[in-house]
N, C-alpha and C positions, 0 to 999 in steps of 0.2 A: 330288689331287696327282699330276701326270704330267709327267715331265721332257721327254717328247717334245713336250708341248704348251707347258709353261711356259718351257723353255729351248731348245727346238728341237733336242734331241739325237736322232740317228737310231740306234735300236737294231736295227731289222730288217735282217737280212743280205740280200744280193742273191739273186734267184731263180736256180735252176740254168740257166734259159733265157738268162741274161746271160753265161753262160760258166762252165766248171768250173775255170778257173784260180785262182779264189779259194776253192776248196773243197779242203782238204788231207786226204790219207789218213794224215797224221801228227798232230802236236800243233797244227798251224795256225800255227806260228811261221814267220817269214820263212826261205825256203830249203827248207822241208819239201816232200815230194812232193805233187802235186795230182792230182785225178782227171782233169785234162785230159791227163796224160801217163802215168798209172799203168796204164791198160789194164784195171783191175778195176771201173771204173764208167763208165756211159754215160748220156747224157741221153735220156730217152724223152719225146717231145713230146706223145704222145697216150696216155692211159690211162683206162680206164672209171671209175676212182675219183679220179685226180689230174689236174689240169690242168697237166701237165708235171711230171716227177719224175726222180730219179736211181736207176738200177738198178745194184746193187752185187753182185758175186760175192765171197762170203766165202772168202778164201784163207788168212787168218791166224787165230790163236786169238782175238785181239782185233782186229777190223776197226774202224778209226776213221774218222769223218767230222767235220771241224772247219772252221768258217768262219774264214778267215784275216784278216778284218777285226778291228780291235781294238774290241771292245764294252766301253765304259767301265763300271766298277763304282764307283758313287758312294755315299758314306755317306747313309743314309736312303732310298735307292732300291732297290726290290726287283724283280729281273728274273725273268720266267717264260719258260723255254725249253720249247717244245712241238714234238714231232715226231710225224707220222703215218706208219705203216709197215705193209707187208703182205708175207707170204712168198709167193714165186712158185713155187719148185721147190727140190728138194734138202733136206738136213737143216734142221730148224727151229732157228734161233738164238734167243738172248735179246737184248733191247735195253734200253739205258738212256741217259739224258741224261748227257753228260760234257763236260768242258772243261779248258782249260789256264789256270791262274791266274798272272798276271804281276804282279810287284811293280813299283813305280815304277822306270823305267829299262829295263824289259823282262825282267829276270831272273826265273827261275821262283820262285814263292812256295811255299816248302815248308811242310809241316805242316798243310795244309788239305785238306778233302774235295773231290775233283774229279769224283766220279761220283754219280749219283742212284740211285734204287731201280730194280732190274732187273725186266723183264717178259718172260716166256717166250712166244714165238709158238707157237700150237698148231694153227692151221688155215690152209691155203693160201687166199689171196684175202681173208681177213678183215682189215679195216683196224683197226689197234691204235694208240691214242694214248698217248704217254708224255710226262711233263713233270716239271720240277723247278724250284725257285726258288732263286736265288742272291742273296746280299746280304752286306753287311759286318756286319749286326747279327744277333745270335743270338736269334731269336724262334721261337715255335712255328710250324711250317709252312715254315720255311726248311730246304731240303735240303742246301745247300752254303754254309757260312759262310766267307766270304773276307775276314776282317778284315785290312786292310792291302793289299788288292789294288788295282791301278790299272786293269787291264782284263783281259779274258779272251777266249779263242778257244773258241766253244761249238759243240756238235754232239751226235753220238751215238757209242756203242760198241756193236758186235755181238759177243757172246760165245757160247761153246758150240762145237758141231762145225763144221768147215769144209765148204765145198762148196755151201752153200745160196745161193739167189738171192733177193734182196729188192728191193723198190722203196720209196723214201723220198720223201715229199712235201716241198715247200719248208719249211725249218725256220723257225719263228716265234719271235722274241725280242721281248717286250713288257714295258712298265713295269706291274708288278702292285702298286705301292705302295698303291693304294686298298684292297686287301684288308687291309692292315695299318694303315690310317689311324687307326682307333679306338684300337688299341694305342699307336700313336705319339703320339696326342694325349692319352693318359692319361685316357680318358673312357669311362664305361660308361653307356648310356642305359637308364633303367628301363623304357621302352617295349619295348625289345628282349627284356625278360624277362616281358612280359605285362601291365604296368601300363596301365590304360585312361585314367585321369585324367578320368573323367566325373563325379566327385563322389559317386557312389553305390556303385560296385563296389569291393570291398575289395582294395586294391593292396598289402597288407602283404607277402604272399609274394613278389610281384614285386620290391619294394624289397629284401627280404633276399637274394633270388637275385642281383640286380644288385650288391649290396654284396659278396657272396661271390665273385663273378666279378671284381670290381674289382682285388683283390689289390694295393692301394696306389695305384691310379689313382682319379681323381675320378669320382663318380657324378653324372650329369646328371638333374635332374628337369625335363623340358621343360614348356612352357606347358600348363596344365590345372589341374584341382582333383583332388587325389589323396586319396581316403578311406582312412585306415588304421584298420581296426577292431580291430587287435591291438597289443600292445607291439612296437615296432620299434627295434632298435639298429643304427645305421650305424657300422661300424668304419673306414670310409674317408671322405675328404672328400666333401662334397656341394655341388653348385651348383644353386641354385633359380631356375628361370624360371617354374615353376608354383608352386602353393601346396598346403598340407597341411590337411586337416581330420581331427579325431580325437576320440573321446570323452574326457572329462576324466579318467576313471579309467585310461586307457591312456597308456603312456609312449612318447615319441619321443626317443631318446637319440642325440646326435651326439657321437661320441667324438673325432674328429680335428679338427672345426671347432666346438668347443663354446664359443660365446659368444653374447651377446644378438643381435648383428647376424645371425647365422645363423638363429636362431629367428624373428627378425622377417622375414627373407626367406622362411622356410617358412610362417609363419602370417599375415603381413601386419599383423594387429591388434596394436598395441603391448602392450596388457594381456594378451591371450592368449599372445603370444610370451613375455612374462616368466613367466607361469604355467607354461608348458610347459618353459621353460629351468630354472626353479626346481625343478620336478618331477624333471627329469633330474639336477639337482645332488644330490638326495637318493637317487638310484637308479643308482649305478654308472656314472656318466658318465666315470670315470677322471680326474676333475678335482676339486680341492678348492675351487675358487672359480669363481664366475660373473662374468665381465667384462662389464659393461654397455656397454663400448666408448665411454664418454663420452656415451651417448645419454640423451635426456630421454624419460621414460615418463609420459604423461598418465593420471591416474586420475580417473574421474568418480564413483567410490565407493570405500569402503575396500577395500584388497587383503587378502582373507582368506587369509593365507599357508598355513594348514593345508589349505584347500580346493584348493590347487594340486595336492596329491597326497592325495586322500581316504583312501588306504590306510594312511597313516602318521599316528599320533598321538604317537609317541615317537621322538626322534632325538637322539643324543648323540655324534656324530662331527663333528669340526671341519669347518665349512663357512663360506665367505666370499662375500658379495655386495659387489662393489666397482666404483668408477669409473663413476658415473652419477648421474642425477637423477630423482626422482619428483616430479611436480607435480600438486597437486589442481586439478581443473577442474570446470566445471559448478557446480550449486548444490544441488539437492534431495538428492543422494546423501550429503551431509554434514550433514543436519539432525540436531540433537541430540534424543535420545529422553528424555523425562522422565516418570517414574511416581511418583505419591504413594500410599503404602500404609501401613496400620497393621501393627505388629509388636510382639513382646514380647521384652524383653532381660533376661537374668539374669546376674549376675556369676559364677555357678557354671559357666556356659558362655560364656566371655568373647568368643568369636568367632562367636557364633550369634544370629540373630534367628529366633524361632519364631512360628508361627501368623500368618504373613505373608499378609495379604489380597491378592488379585489377583496372586499370586506368579508366575503364568505370564507376566506382562508385565514382570517384573523381569529384566534382562539381566546376565549375567556381565560384569564389567568396569565396572559402573556406580559412580559416586561416590555415597557415602551421606552425607546431611546430615540434621541434626535436633538437637534439644536434647540436650546431653551427648555429642555426637559430635565427636571431634577432627578435625584436618585430614587430608586424603588417606586416608580410609577407604573401601575399595572392596569390591564384591561379588566374592568369590573363587569361589563355587559356588552353584548354585541347585538345590534338590530340590523339584520341583513336588508330587510325591506326599506329601512330609512337610511341605509348606508352610514350608520352612526355607531360610534364607539364611546362607551362611558368609561371614564378614567377614575382611578382610585384617588388621585390628587390633581390639583391644578398645575399648569405649566408656567414657569416664571418668565419666559421670554420666547414664546412660540407663536405669537399672533400672526395670522396669515396662512398661506398654503405652503406646505413643505413635505418632504419625504420622511416618514417615520419607520423605524424597524420594530417589529413585534416578535419577541423571542419567547417561545413557550417551553419552559423547563418541564421535565417529567419528575413527578413526585411519587415516592413509595406509597404514601397515603394521601389520596386526593379527595378532599371533601367539597370541591367546587361545584359538584352537581346538585347540591342542596340549594333550596331557596333560603332556608334558615335552619341552623342547628345550634342549639344552646345547651349549656350545662353538661358539656361532654368532656371526659377526662381520659387522658392516657397516663397510666400509672405503672412505673417500673417496667418500661418498655425500652428496648434498644432498636433503633433504626440503623442497621448496618448497610450504609449506602455504597460502600466500596468504590467511591469515585465514579459510580455509574449513574446514580439517581440523586435527586434532591430529596429532602425529608418529607415535610408536611405542607400541603396547600390547604389553608383554612377555608371554611365555608364563607360564602359572600355576606352572610348576615348571621346574627345570633350573639348571645351574651354568655360570658364565663366559660370559654374554652380553656382547659387547663392541661398543662404537661408537667408532670412532677416525677422526681426520682428516676429520671430516664437518661438515655444516651442518644445523641444524634451524631453518628460517627461517619466521617469522611463523605459529607455530601458533595456532589459534583458542582452544584451552583448555589443552592440555598438550603439552609437548615429548615426554617419555617417561613412561609410566605403568607402575608395577608394581601389579597388582591382587591379587597373591598372593606366591609365593616364587620366582618366576622370575628375581628380581634377586640371587639368591645368587651372590656373587663378581662382581657386575656391574662392568665396567670401562668408563669413559667417558674417553677420552684425546684431547686436542688437537681438541676439537669446539667449534663455535660455536653458541650458542643465541641467536637474534635475535628479539626480541619483535615482535608485531603491534600493541603498545599503547604505542609509544614516545611518542606525542603526549599520552597520558593521565597525570594525576597518579597516584602509586602507589596511593592509596586507591580509585581507580576501576578499577584493573586486576583481571582475573580469572585471567590465565594464569600457570601455574607451569612452570618448565623441566622438572623431573622429581621423582619421589619413589622411595623404596626401602623395602622392608619387611624384607628378609633381611640377613644379615651379609656382611662382607668386601667392602664397596664400595671401589673404587679410582676416585678422581675427580682427574684430573691434567691440568694445562696446558690448561684450557678457558677460553673467554671467553663471558660471559653478559651480555646487555644488556636491561635495563629490563623485567623481569617483576615480577609481584606478589611472588613468592618465587623464589629460585634453586632450592631443593630442600627437601623435607621428608624427613628421614632417620630411619627407625624402627629400623634394624638396629644391630648392634654391630660393633666392630673395623673401622672405616673409616679409610682414608688419603686425606686431602684436601690436595693440594699443587699449588702453581704455577698456581692458577686466578685469574681476574679476573672478579668479578661486580659490576656496577654498576646500581643501581636508582633513581638520583636523578631528580628532576624539576625543573621550572623554578619551582616555588612557593617563595618565600622563607619560611623557618621552616615548611616543609610537613611533612606526615606522612612518616615513613619506616617501612618494614616490615622484618621479619626477612629476611635474605638466605638463610642456612641455618637451618633449624629442626630441632633434634634433639629427638625425642620419647621417647627412652629416657633415664632419669635416670643410667644408668651405661653410656655407649656405648663405652668403651674405644677412643677415637678420637683421631687426631692431625690437627690442622689447622695446616699449616705452609707458609710461603713463599707465601701468597696475597695478592692485592690486593682488599680488601673495601671497596667504594666506595659511600657513601651508603646503607648498610643496616647491619644488625647481626646478630650471632650470637645466636639465641634458643634457649634450652635448657629443655625442658619435660618433663613426664611425662604428656602428654595421652592417650597410648595405653595407660594403665593402667586396668584395670577397677575397681581400688580404689586411687585415687591417694594416699590417706593412707599415711604410712610404716607398713609392716608388717614382714614378715620379709625383704623384698627389699633389695638395695643402694639406698642413697640417691644423691644427685647426686654423681658423681665419675667418675674414669677419663677425664678430658678433658685434652688437651695442646694449647695454643694458642701456637705459637712462630714467631718470625721473620716475622710478617705485617705488611702495611701496611694500617692502618685509616684511611680518609679520608672526610670529610663536608664538604659545602659548603652554606651558606645554611640551616643547620638551627637549630632553637630550642635554648636552653641546656639544655632537658630531655632532649635526645637522648643515647642511650647506645650504645656499641659492643658490649657484652656484657650480655645480659639473661637472668637465670635466673627461670623462671616455674613454681613448683610448683603443681600442680592439687589438692593436698591437704596437710593439716598434718603437722608432725612431721619434715619433711625437713631435711637439712643437707648441707654439701659435704664430701666426703671424697675428696680426690685431684683437684686442679685446678692446672695449671701454666700461667701466663700469663707468658711469658718472651721477652724480646728483640723485642718488637713495637714498631712505630711507630704512635702515635695522633696524628692531625693533623686539624685543622679549618681551614676558610677562611671568611672573611666572618662572623666571630663566634665567640665562645667557647662551649663547653659546660661544664656544671658538673663532670662526671666521666665516666669511660668505662664504668662498670659499674653495674648495679643489680639489685635483686630486684623483679620484678613481683608485687605482692601482690593481684592481682585475685581469686584464689581462696584463697591462703594465703601466709604468710610462712615463712621458714626458722627453724630452731632454731639460734641463734647460739652456744649453749653447747656444741654438739657439732661444731663446725667442726674438720676435721683435714686436714693435709697440703695446705695451700693456698700456692702460690708465685706472688707477683706481683713479679718481679725483672727488672732489666735493661731495662725498657721506656722508651721515649722519648715525651714528651708535648709537643705543640705545639697551642696553641689550646684547652687544657684547664685549667680553673681549678684544680681540686683533683686533684693527682697522687696516686695510690694505690700503696702498696707493702706487701708482706708477705714477710718482716718489714719493718717501717717503722723507719727510723733518724731519730729526732726529737730536738728540743732544747726544753728548758723553762728559763725564767728566773724566779726568785723574787726580787723586789726588797725584800721585807720579811722579816726573819729569822723563821722559823717552824720548828717541829719536824716538821710535816707539810706537804708540798707536794702540791698537786693539779694534775695535768697532763691536758689534754684531748687525746686522740688523734685526735678527729674533725677534719677529714674524710679523714684519710690512710690509714685501713685499708680494704681492699676491702669492698664491699657495706655500708659504714658499720657494720661489725660491731663486736663487743665486744672490748675489750682484755683478752685472756685470759692472756697470759704476757709477762713482761718478762725478756728474756734477759741484759741487761747495762745497768748504769748507770755512767757515767764523768763526774766533774766536769770541766767545761770552764773551766779556770782554778782559782783558789783559793776555797774556801768561806770566808765571813766571818760573824762574829757580828754582833749589832746594834751592837756597839762597834767593828766592823771588825777584830777580831782574826782572824788566819788559823786555819782549822781543816782538818784532813785526816781526813775521816770516811767511813765506809761507811754505807749506808742499807739498810733493808728496803723492800719494796714490797707494795702491795695492788692487785690488778687488778679489772677489771669494776666500777668504782665509778660512782657517779652513777645517775640514773634510767635511762639508756640503756646503762649498762655500758661506756661508751667512755672513762672516766677512769681514771687511774692515780694512786695516792697513794705518795709517797716519804716514809719515816719515818726521821728523823735522831735521834741520841741527845741533841741539844740544838738549840735554835733557831739556824738559820743561813740565810743568803741566798746567791745566786749562780746559776750556770748549770750544767745537766747535759745530757749527751747520753745517750740511752737507745735500746735496741732493744726493740720491742714487736711482739707477734704477735696476730692475731685467731683463731689456730687452735692446736691441739695438733699439733706437727710429727711426733709419734710415732704 
């Protein structure tokens, strides 16, 4: 940048040979004395050191020399004034660059420095050069800061004793803006601090030196490949024309331009850029979230999240990855690993397999299948030396030695390498699995992992898997799970949206489409609200699977305000090592309120709520099914609930605190209520009336209590005489226990309304 070149501005003053009338012995302002008339200065045409110069006799304490031309002072333009001088005779003076600062309009600009640094002449005949820089901007190297100046009259001052004789060469005024160009462009080049960019030399120190010198300016990484062998933290913004290479264990932290785009510019490779950005997120990047800038990151194999920073196996500070997409690409990197091995199970160690053959090939995070193994049981840990596998859940009927299958799915984001990871959030993220990969494998431990406002699209096997306890306090909010198996009938599907093992699940406002199961929940104290999961297929009277499967008999869970579409709630105890009722709680602690249950084209055998005990002796103690809508289309179903007796039935004599009230039934043949408000009519006078409560009590249970009996109209004798009588009752009558007897003091006929329960409400 040079104003003389770009704008044609003339800064150079006229030489002395052009006449001394433009050289003032005062301030240089119009009317001041000039050396053409002052008598103290003469032009010397020939000098051995100067090609024409001005000889000045110093007669004043401060002898001035000023060019009377108006040299403009422009914002962003830096002027360098240079003078060459030598002492000829007499006392030796000191010399300095000086000037007169003029405000717009020509008035003197007060309050600014108008002299440069003084230099003492010490030897006759020695040429001494003095200079100073004038500018409106206050930067290092500027001697005279003239903010607000319009122009100036520049020259020199001679100070010190009078009587000396000096000669001064033509004064030079030039545009020195190029000296300040780097500062003005707010840029520091790492090459200026020793970076080579040859791909092998360690440029770490050069990067840190450039960053230290930047002081708020941008650091430029020009073309080249820069090897950083050490941890490097850049506190200023960085612009990449070249690329970075760095060992995986070393950190490259961008504090002022921390986002995925910056790391992609630095490392070029999409996957490597994410790894280094995530590594920085966990290591004092001064940011709580990594913005993927809406970018798509292609993954040809699982992203091992812990390997991004091998030095960390535990992390519990809130961190967020947001605003981007991960897409599974390629083929072989996603192949499922399957191992078949023999092992021994004992109910005394309910989450352990011992003496596992070929254990070195069993991988953490593998799905375990075999006889007596419930759904969604995973390998939480492997001890090769002890030939021992730790399981995520107990097995319900696998005591002894048998062969198990261990299937390791491949996940786009795999957090299983951590020992513990808590307070981690995926926000506004899409996992585009493309039927190649599964979605997310959670860490083995940690609290409050959260997925929100995201998509898990077309997972091959699983959307989200918990293989241990890393799902404690798991929150899944406003996320869509979209199956890769939408064209298959539900009995042919294998994919499950997610599972959980630990407590305090929050599942809110999600949408789930056509998986085998929405979720398998083993933990307690879950809140499931505002979700829509639909698993229907096109087969008329086709099979339907459980949408949500609860595997704890007493989950202390609320299911409210959901849309449950072409599937059912399945409630089991399949993750109990001794599924027969013992000292544990039996089925209870479940609240199902305000949901819409819908099914279409299903057989009349279909049910919306299914309880499936895996061992005998169980009963229900604490179930509320309140204010739900049950509706079918294209055909009726028999009823909305049942007990699946594949393994065992319930003990109907111990039912307690069961509420089926305020529900709406459409397309359901037999509505159920508890308490049930029923009517019985006896057409022939009798002292004992027998009323059948079936099919109106939930789970076709026994009639255990009659709370009230009220005649509907007048009771009459066989001769039609009116009677106003009270009756006694006998409950649990008949072979099924579903009948109630009303005992009258004499034979009567008529109609009664009565309230009956299948449970003890206390």
